[in-house]
N, C-alpha and C positions, 0 to 999 in steps of 0.2 A: 421429581422436577429433571426434564435432561439438559444435556450441556449445549450451550449456546454454539451455533454453527457462526465460524468466523470467517469474514473473506478479510484478507489483507491485501491494499492496494498500493501499490508504487506507481503512481502518476508519473507518466512523462509524454512529452508532445510526441517522441519516436515509437518508444518501446515500452508500453505499459505493463509491468507484470503484475500479476495476480494469483493468488494462492487461497483456496475453498477449503476449509478443514475443521474438525473438530478436535482432533488429538494429533499427535505426531505425525501421522501418516494423512496427508492432505487426499481430498476425493477428487479435485481438480485444480491444476496449474496452468499458466499459459502467459501468452502476449496478446497486446491489442496494438497492432504496428500500424504504423503511417509512414509516409514519405512525402517531405515538402516540396513542393514545385520549385523550379530552377528558373524561372522567369520573374523578373522583378514586378512589372505592371499588375500582375495579378496577385501579388502576395498578401495584401490585405484580405481580398474574396479568399484565396488559400489558406488563410488563417481561421478565417471565419468557417468554412466546411470542415478544416481539419479539427476545431474546437467540436463542432456537430459532431461530427464521426465519433471521435473519441467518446466522447459524451455518453450518445446513444448504445454505444457497445458496453458501457460503465453500468448505463440505467438496466441494460439487459442481464448482466453480469449480477447486479445489486439484487434484482428482481427473480433471479434463476432459484431452482429449488434441488436440493439434494435429496434423492429417496423420498421426495413428498414434503420435506421440510425447507421452510423461507431462511435465507440468511439471517440471523440475529442481530451481529454486529459487525461492523466495518472499522477496521484500523488504517488509517491514512498515513503516509508518511510526508511530514510537513515539508515546508518550502526552504531549499536551501540558499537564503539571503544573499550569501556571498559570492552566487554564480557569476560567471562573467559574461554571459550573453544574455544580455538584458532581455532582447527580444523573445527568446525560449521562455523565460523566467515572468513576463508579461503573458506570455499564452497560455504556460502552468498556470498561473494563478488564474486565469479566468476558467479553465476547466475545474481547477480545486475550488473556486469558487459557485460555480454549478451542481458539482457532485455534493456539497454541503448542503446547499439549499435543497436540493432532492431531498437528502438524507431526512433533513428537518422536515419535510413536507410530508414525508413517510413517518414520521417519528420512528425512525431507525437509530439506536444509538452509534456514537463513532468516538473514536479516540484517534487524535493527532500524536505521532510520535517523532519528533524533529528528528534530522537526519543522523547527527551524532548519536542520538540514543538508540537509532537503531543498529548503527554499527558496535557499539558498545555492550548492547543485549545480546549479540552473536559473538562478540570476540572480546569482552571486557575493556577494548580500547575504544576509543570515540572516534579518535582519527586513522583509521588505517584503509586500503585498499580495498578496492571492491574484491578482488582474488582471495584475497585476505577471509573476507567474509562467506565467501562462497565455502572456501575450506573448512572455516568454524561452523558454518550451518551442517555438513557432512561429518565434522566430527563430534559435535553436539547433539543433534539431532539425528544422525543418518538419513540425510535428505539428500539426495545429489544433483545436483542442475550444473549445465555449463551455463547457463546464464545468471548473471549478476541480478537483472531486475525480478527476474522469479524467486532467486534467494533473497532478496530485500521482502518482495512481496510475502514469502514463508517467512521469515521474522519475523514480520508485522502481524503475522496469524500468530505466532509464538507468542509475540506479548498481549495480545487479545486472548489468547488462553491464559496467561499467566495471571490476568486482571482478573477476568470473569470464572476462570475455574479457580481461583485463589489458591495455586501451586505452590508448594514450596521452591524457593529460587535462593539462587546466591544473592548475596549482598550486592552485588554490583548490579544484579538484575532488578533485585529492589530499589534501588536507587534508580534507576532508568525508568520504572513505573511510574515514580512520584514525578519526574519531570513532563509525563504526558499530561494531555489536556483532553480529560473525558467527558462526552456529553452525551449524558443518559436522559431518556426521557424525555426527548425536546417536543 
């Protein structure tokens, strides 16, 4: 049985990071980028179009193939419930709900990792700055990126690898895996 192909998704309303891989070297990384409209009369409609655009891009990623092989599992970062911008959090939750329902309808297993778990899995600390995560991603896995969203997506992919490949891991990473919500065979 071959190792599962994993998609790590750091969903955001402006810069969604993604990483598709099996082992330490990803097959594909990148961003789904959007910009908010500046005029307020159209804000609700703009948010609807933005959610639709991001969701359609993510559906394409989820449905993509690497060397003819489909994505086997998705690892999502959970919501930062302490976020100050509630409007952004609402939009983020809308996107996340659409993605989870889509995964469920396609019977694709997925893992939800809380934001503090993503940071701790990379750095051994759950409350560090994004630049520290990027530095630790390079030190730990030799993956270099100058974008914190792609770094987070890479860590999410590594969380999936650790779970599904049953890799040996330091205790702090094993503790992180226990805090993830795993939804298999939905």
